[in-house]
C-alpha positions as CSV (number, residue, x, y, z in Angstrom):
1,Q,-15.4,-46.0,23.5
2,V,-13.4,-44.4,20.7
3,Q,-13.3,-40.6,20.7
4,L,-12.3,-38.7,17.6
5,V,-10.6,-35.3,17.5
6,E,-10.0,-33.5,14.2
7,S,-7.3,-30.9,13.5
8,G,-5.6,-29.2,10.7
9,G,-8.4,-27.0,9.3
10,G,-7.8,-23.4,8.5
11,L,-7.7,-20.7,5.8
12,V,-5.9,-21.4,2.5
13,Q,-5.8,-20.0,-1.0
14,P,-7.1,-21.8,-4.0
15,G,-4.6,-24.3,-5.3
16,E,-2.9,-24.8,-2.0
17,S,-2.8,-28.0,0.1
18,L,-3.9,-29.0,3.6
19,T,-3.8,-32.2,5.6
20,L,-6.5,-32.9,8.1
21,S,-5.9,-35.3,11.0
22,C,-8.4,-37.4,13.0
23,S,-6.9,-38.9,16.1
24,A,-8.4,-41.5,18.4
25,S,-8.0,-40.2,21.9
26,G,-7.0,-42.0,25.1
27,G,-4.9,-44.6,23.3
28,S,-8.0,-46.0,21.6
29,S,-7.4,-48.2,18.6
30,L,-9.1,-47.9,15.3
31,D,-8.3,-51.4,14.4
32,G,-11.3,-53.0,12.8
33,Y,-13.0,-49.7,12.1
34,A,-14.0,-48.3,8.8
35,V,-13.2,-44.6,8.7
36,G,-14.2,-41.7,6.6
37,W,-14.4,-38.0,6.1
38,F,-17.5,-36.1,5.5
39,R,-18.1,-32.4,5.0
40,Q,-20.9,-29.9,5.2
41,A,-20.8,-26.6,3.3
42,P,-23.0,-23.6,4.2
43,G,-26.5,-24.2,3.0
44,K,-25.8,-27.7,1.8
45,E,-26.4,-31.2,3.2
46,R,-23.5,-33.2,4.7
47,E,-21.8,-35.3,2.1
48,G,-19.3,-38.1,2.1
49,V,-15.8,-37.2,0.9
50,S,-13.8,-40.4,1.2
51,C,-14.1,-43.6,3.1
52,L,-11.6,-46.3,4.0
53,S,-12.5,-49.8,5.0
54,S,-11.2,-51.7,8.1
55,I,-8.6,-53.3,5.8
56,D,-7.6,-50.0,4.2
57,S,-9.2,-50.2,0.9
58,V,-10.9,-47.0,-0.4
59,T,-14.6,-47.8,-0.5
60,Y,-15.8,-44.4,-1.5
61,S,-14.5,-41.2,-3.0
62,A,-16.7,-38.3,-4.1
63,N,-16.4,-37.4,-7.7
64,S,-15.7,-33.8,-6.8
65,V,-12.5,-34.8,-4.9
66,K,-11.1,-37.7,-6.9
67,G,-7.5,-37.1,-7.8
68,R,-7.2,-34.3,-5.3
69,F,-8.0,-35.8,-1.9
70,T,-6.4,-38.9,-0.4
71,I,-7.6,-40.7,2.7
72,S,-5.1,-42.7,4.7
73,R,-4.5,-44.2,8.1
74,D,-1.6,-44.6,10.5
75,N,-2.3,-47.7,12.6
76,V,0.6,-46.9,15.0
77,K,-0.7,-43.4,15.8
78,N,-4.3,-44.4,15.5
79,T,-4.8,-41.4,13.2
80,V,-6.8,-40.9,10.0
81,Y,-5.6,-38.3,7.5
82,L,-7.2,-36.5,4.6
83,Q,-4.6,-35.1,2.3
84,M,-6.1,-32.3,0.2
85,T,-4.4,-30.7,-2.8
86,S,-5.5,-28.3,-5.4
87,L,-8.1,-26.9,-3.1
88,K,-11.0,-25.0,-4.6
89,P,-13.4,-22.5,-3.0
90,E,-16.2,-25.1,-3.3
91,D,-14.2,-27.3,-0.9
92,T,-15.0,-24.8,1.9
93,A,-16.8,-26.7,4.6
94,V,-16.7,-28.2,8.0
95,Y,-15.0,-31.5,7.7
96,F,-16.0,-34.4,10.0
97,C,-14.2,-37.6,10.8
98,H,-16.2,-40.7,11.2
99,A,-15.5,-44.2,12.4
100,E,-17.7,-47.3,12.3
101,V,-17.4,-50.9,13.3
102,R,-19.7,-53.8,12.5
103,V,-20.7,-55.8,15.5
104,D,-22.2,-59.2,14.9
105,T,-24.0,-60.7,17.9
106,I,-26.3,-63.6,18.4
107,E,-29.2,-61.2,18.5
108,A,-28.5,-59.0,15.5
109,T,-25.9,-57.2,13.4
110,K,-25.3,-53.6,14.3
111,Y,-22.9,-50.8,13.6
112,L,-21.3,-48.7,16.3
113,E,-20.2,-45.3,15.1
114,V,-18.5,-42.2,16.4
115,W,-18.2,-38.7,15.0
116,G,-15.6,-36.0,15.6
117,Q,-16.7,-32.4,16.2
118,G,-15.5,-31.1,12.9
119,T,-12.8,-28.8,11.7
120,L,-13.4,-25.8,9.4
121,V,-11.6,-25.5,6.0
122,T,-11.9,-22.2,4.2
123,V,-10.6,-21.8,0.7
124,S,-10.6,-18.2,-0.4
125,P,-8.3,-15.9,-2.4
């Protein structure tokens, strides 16, 4: 199955930019998968950041990141990106990559999903 590996996290100052990457390992393809980024800040519940459908339409974008974060996908590299600009201290969180595919069978419709291990983004002066 698909395995996801995030990278690109680190320490940045407010107003700076970062781009996170989420790569499918072992030559796995993300074709047909919806993908997304989630984050969890200290003391808070995990929240959705931005999601991209299997046909590359943005299906969700958190109000807190609209106009600042952009999700995209490179189908050749099988990599999902989260371009983050104008970072704020409240963006500090562990960011997780997620991929999901709908599987229709004779028995039922189900969703197969996979999570990355997360990458830490810290925004501090």
